[in-house]
N, C-alpha and C positions, 0 to 999 in steps of 0.2 A: 692350485690356488694357494698362495702363501697364507699360513695360519690355519688351514683346514686340517682337522684331525684325520689321520689315516686309520679307519676303523677295521680294515681288512685283517691285519695281524691279530686284533682282539677277537674277532669272530672265529678266525682260524684256530687261535689258541683254545677257545671254548670247545670247538669241535674235537680237537686233539685231547682236551681234558676228558670229555665224555668217552672218547675211544679208550683212553687209559683206564678210566673207571670200569668200563665194560670188560676189557681184557684182563685187568687185574682181578676182578671178581671171579671170572672164569678160571684163571690160573690158581686162585686160592681154593675155590669150591670144587673144582674137578681137574686136578693136575694130571690124572691118568688119561682122561679124555683128551686134554690138550696135547699130551705127549703122543697119543695115538693119531690124532688128526694131523699133527705137524710132522709125523714120521719119525719122531725121536723115540729111542728105546725106553721102555718102562723100567729103567734101571734105578738103583738107590740114588745115584747122583742126580738123575733127572727128577726124581720125586722130591729132592731137596731144592734143586735149582729153579724149578718152575714156580713153587710157592714164593720163593725169594723174589723172583722176577715179578710175580703178582703184587707183592708188597711194594716193590719199587714203582709199579704202575699206579697203585693207589696213592702213593706219595706225589707222583706227578699230577694226578687228577686233582688232588687237594690244592696244589700250588696254582694250577691253571684255572680252576673253577672258582676259587675263593680269594685268591690274591689279586691285588690291583696291578702288580708288576709281573707280567707274564714271562719276562726274559729268563729269570732263573729256572722256571719250570721247563721252558723250551730247551735251554742249554743242557739241563740235566737229562731230558729225554734224548737229546743227541748223544750224550755219553752212554746212556743205556742202550740206544740203538747200536752203537759201536760194539758194545759187549755182546748183544744178541747176534749181530752179523758174524762176529768172530766165532761164537759158539756154534752157530748153525753151519758155518763153513767147515768147521772142524768135524761136525757130525756127518757131513757128506762123505768123508773119507771112509772107504770100505763099504758104503751102502750101495745097493743095486735095486733095480726094479721099482715097484710102487713106492716103497719107502724113500728111495733116493729122489723120486720125482716130487713127492710131498715136501721133503725138506727143501728141495730147490725152489718150489713154488713159494713156500713160506719165506725163504731167504730173499727172493725177489720182492715179495710184499714188504718185508722189513726195510729193504733198501729204498723202496718207493716212499715209505713213511718217513725214512730218514731224510729224504730230499724235501719232503713237505715241512718237516721240523726245521731243517736248515733254512728254507725259504722264509718261514715265519719269523725265526730268530733274527735273520739278517734284515728283514724288512722293519722289524721293531728297532733294530740298531740304527738304520737309516732314518727312521722317523724321529728318533731321539736326536740324531745329529742335526736334522733340520730344525728341530725345536731349539736346540742349543744355539744354532746360528742366528735365529731370530729373537732370542731371549733378550730381555732388558738387562743391561749391565749397570753396576753401581760402583762408584769410586769415591773415596774420601781423602782429603788432604788438608793440612793445616800448617800455619806458620805464625810466628810471633813478630810483630812489627813495632819498633820502638817509637811510636807516635800515639797521641791521644785517640781514644776510640771514635769520638765524633769526627775528627779530622779524617781518619781512615775510612769511615762510613761515607762521608761526603765525597771523597775522591772516587771511591768505588761506584757510588750512585751515579756519578757522571759517566755514563757508559761510553761516551765518546773518548774517554781517557784510555780505554782498553788497548787500542793499538800501541800505546806507549810501553806496555809491558807484556802483552800477549803477542808472541812472535808470529803466530799464524793468522792473526786478525788484521785484515786490511782496513776495515772501517766498520763503525757502528753508528747508525743514525737513529735519533730518538724522535718520537712524535706521539703525543697523547697516550702515554703509557705503553706504547708499542716500540719495539726496537727492530731495526733491519740490520742483519749481520752479513758481512762479506768476508769469507775466510778462505785462505789458500789451502788446497787439498794436497795429498801426498804427491800427486803428479803435477803440482803447481797450478792445476785447474781450479778456478775460484768456485766456491760453493756458497750459496746465499740462502738465507731463511729469515723468517720473521719470528719474533718471540714477544710474549706479553708478561708484564709484572703481575703476579697473582697475590703477593703479600709483600708489604713494605712497612717495616717498623723502624723509624729513624733511630740510628745508633745501635740497632740490634740485629736486624736481618733483612735480606732481600731475597725473594723467591721468584722464580720465573719458569716458563715452559714454552717450548716452540709451538707454533701454530701452523695450520695449513699442511701441505704435503712436503714437509722438510725431508731432505735426503738423509739427514742425521737427526731423527727425533730425539729431543733431549729436554730435560727439566732439572731443576736443582735449587739449592738454597745456599747462601753464604751467610754465616753468622759472625757477629763481632762481639767479643767479650773482653773485659779487662784482664790482662795477664797478671798472674800472681806477682806480688812484690813490687808493684808499680813499674813493671818492665814494658809497658806499652799495651798493645792490643793483640789478642789472639784472633786470627782470621781462619775460620773453618769452612771448607767448601765440601758440599755433598752433591754429586752429579750423577744423574741417571741418563743413559743413552742407549741407542741401538747402533751396533757397529756395522757399517756397510760391508757386504760380502761375507758376513758371519765370521767363522773361525779363520778362514783364509785371509780375510781382510784384517783381522786382528793380528795374525802372525806377521803379515807383511808390514803392518803399521809399526809393530814393535821392532822389526828388523830395520826399518828406515827411520826410526826415531819419531814417528808421527802418532804413536798410540796416545789416546786421550789422557791416560794416567801420567805418562811422561810429560805431556803438554801442560797439564794443570800444575804439576809440581814445579816445572821450570818457570811457568808463568808466575806462580806465587813467589818464587825467589826473585824474579825481576820486579814484581810489585813491591816487595820489601826494599829493594835497592832504590826504586823510584821514590818511595815514601821517605826513606831515611837519608838519601843523598841527592835526590833530584834527578838522577839519571841511571840508566842501566849500564853497569860496568861490563864492557865487552873487549875481547882481545882483538888484535889486528888480524889474527889467523881465522877467527870465526865471528865476524861482526854482527851477524844476525842471532847469535846465541848458540846453544847446544842443540844440534840436529845431527843425527847419525850419518846421513848422506854427506853433510858438509864436513863432518869429522874425517870421513874417509879420504878427503882430498886435502887435508891439512898439510902444511909444510912448516919447516922450522922458522921460528921468529927471526926477522931481519931488521936491522936498524932502518929508521925512516930516512929516506933519501933527502 
């Protein structure tokens, strides 16, 4: 179910944290006993390596049991697992009998724990990826229009003007503070939704949000302020939205020129042209404006027949 938190990696990280705490305490408190149980020689090197491994385990435990982000602790455990497997595999060389069997059993156990660590770390990564896919995105864009602020506000407030400068908008219908949008999607399929005005300050700002089960939930605000030096009006747009298909949808949208940030910036440039000249200036090669798919099929300009 979309938006449901995956608690399994968190529970597993806590279990692994307690395992690290227990093992680390044993390795620090009784390194010789650990060496004997695991089949490793009670050599000077082992008496140094085992407490060091115990200190590392305690560090993992602190990260997993007290930190909110479990990923660093899990990935550091994986690195430690690799060191342990390498050391134990090396210790098998030249061993025979009971000692060899003990080392082999411990090595198999460490490999199994490594698999659990890897599973938890990868599951957290996937959960983060899903959260990023469904996260709300925000963009901001601005432009200066050489027209009086009240005039710019009035033109924008008449939402049925939007198809004149928004290349993807087919129509906007207004009714009792509600607007119904019909927009062309990346695959030319029309997308429709309703929106409501939630704040309207004449000459200053207009804020809106989508209603119902919109395919592209969105909200935003456009602000109108006097540009410095009497240069007209600054129009600032802040838009929050959810990208369909998450990261993949965003990547494809950028590739095809349909990304919301590209759309808004292009729309503002066309808005400026409409306000200052009365029309959108377009070339014969791309009459609908700048869209990446259209640009791919451009040809050289030719004289009008």
